C-alpha positions as CSV (number, residue, x, y, z in Angstrom):
1,G,-10.2,-6.8,1.6
2,D,-11.3,-3.2,2.0
3,H,-10.1,-1.0,4.8
4,F,-10.4,2.6,6.0
5,V,-8.6,4.9,8.4
6,A,-10.3,7.0,11.0
7,T,-8.4,9.6,12.9
8,F,-9.5,11.3,16.1
9,N,-8.2,14.7,17.3
10,A,-6.6,15.4,13.9
11,V,-8.8,17.8,12.0
12,S,-10.9,19.0,14.9
13,S,-10.2,18.8,18.6
14,C,-11.6,15.7,20.4
15,G,-11.6,15.8,24.2
16,N,-10.6,12.2,24.8
17,H,-9.6,10.8,21.4
18,A,-8.4,7.4,22.8
19,A,-11.8,6.7,24.3
20,A,-13.6,7.9,21.2
21,A,-11.5,5.7,19.0
22,T,-12.0,2.7,21.2
23,R,-15.8,3.3,21.6
24,T,-16.1,3.5,17.8
25,A,-14.1,0.3,17.3
26,L,-16.2,-1.6,19.8
27,E,-19.4,-0.4,18.2
28,L,-18.2,-1.6,14.8
29,R,-17.2,-4.9,16.3
30,D,-20.5,-5.4,18.1
31,G,-22.5,-4.2,15.1
32,A,-20.9,-6.7,12.8
33,A,-21.6,-9.5,15.3
34,G,-25.2,-8.5,15.5
35,A,-25.8,-8.1,11.8
36,A,-25.6,-10.5,9.0
37,F,-22.8,-8.7,7.2
38,G,-20.7,-11.8,6.6
39,C,-17.5,-9.9,7.3
40,A,-15.3,-9.1,10.2
41,F,-14.2,-5.8,11.5
42,R,-10.6,-5.8,12.6
43,V,-9.2,-2.7,14.2
44,G,-5.8,-1.5,15.4
45,I,-5.8,1.5,17.7
46,A,-2.7,3.6,18.6
47,T,-2.3,6.9,20.5
48,G,0.3,9.4,19.5
49,R,1.4,12.1,17.2
50,C,0.9,12.0,13.5
51,H,1.0,14.4,10.5
52,V,-2.5,14.5,9.0
53,G,-3.5,16.6,6.0
54,N,-2.7,17.4,2.4
55,L,0.9,16.1,2.1
56,G,3.1,16.0,-1.0
57,S,4.8,18.4,-3.4
58,N,3.5,21.4,-5.2
59,D,2.6,19.2,-8.1
60,V,1.0,16.3,-6.3
61,K,-0.8,16.3,-3.0
62,A,-2.9,13.7,-1.2
63,F,-4.8,13.7,2.1
64,S,-2.6,11.4,4.2
65,T,-1.8,10.3,7.7
66,V,1.9,9.5,8.5
67,G,3.7,9.0,11.8
68,P,4.5,6.3,14.4
69,A,1.0,6.0,15.8
70,F,-0.4,5.4,12.3
71,Q,2.2,2.7,11.6
72,Q,1.5,1.1,15.0
73,A,-2.2,1.0,14.3
74,S,-1.6,-0.5,10.9
75,V,0.6,-3.2,12.3
76,L,-2.0,-4.0,15.0
77,E,-4.7,-4.2,12.4
78,R,-2.7,-6.7,10.4
79,L,-1.9,-8.7,13.6
80,T,-5.7,-9.2,14.2
81,R,-5.6,-11.6,11.3
82,V,-3.1,-13.8,13.1
83,Y,-5.1,-13.8,16.3
84,A,-8.4,-14.4,14.5
85,D,-6.9,-17.6,12.9
86,E,-5.8,-18.8,16.3
87,T,-9.1,-18.0,18.2
88,D,-11.9,-18.8,15.8
89,G,-10.8,-21.9,13.9
90,G,-10.8,-20.2,10.6
91,R,-14.4,-18.7,10.9
92,T,-13.2,-15.2,10.2
93,T,-16.7,-13.9,9.4
94,E,-17.7,-14.6,13.0
95,N,-14.8,-12.9,14.8
96,S,-14.0,-9.2,14.8
97,L,-11.1,-8.1,16.9
98,V,-9.8,-4.8,18.3
99,L,-6.1,-4.5,19.3
100,T,-4.6,-1.4,21.0
101,T,-1.2,-0.3,22.1
102,R,-0.2,-0.3,25.7
103,R,-0.3,3.5,25.8
104,T,-3.9,3.5,24.5
105,C,-4.9,0.9,27.1
106,A,-3.4,3.1,29.8
107,D,-5.4,6.1,28.5
108,I,-8.7,4.3,28.6
109,A,-8.2,1.9,31.5
110,T,-10.8,3.5,33.8
111,M,-13.4,4.1,31.1
112,F,-14.3,0.6,29.9
113,R,-14.9,-2.9,31.4
114,F,-13.0,-5.6,29.7
């Protein structure tokens, strides 16, 4: 399936990037549930340092994100497929999930009701 990456606090400063990322993920999840998209939004969120920008050699450069937080978010996004299969009986279009690292949960714990 298709996927995209969103970074917060990378190119321009973002006051509380963990909360902004979580808010965006929840809006995607809730929007998919309310609309007849026929797809699921599965999101992995991690907080930490990454290198973001045009990376590569003098000959070839690409806008990329690399670092431990990016890897953690990627793994969490892939794990949502496992949890979706366990929780929705195979109806993946009806279930969108958001998984975060423990650090991100600590950063946003007082800002959301779960």
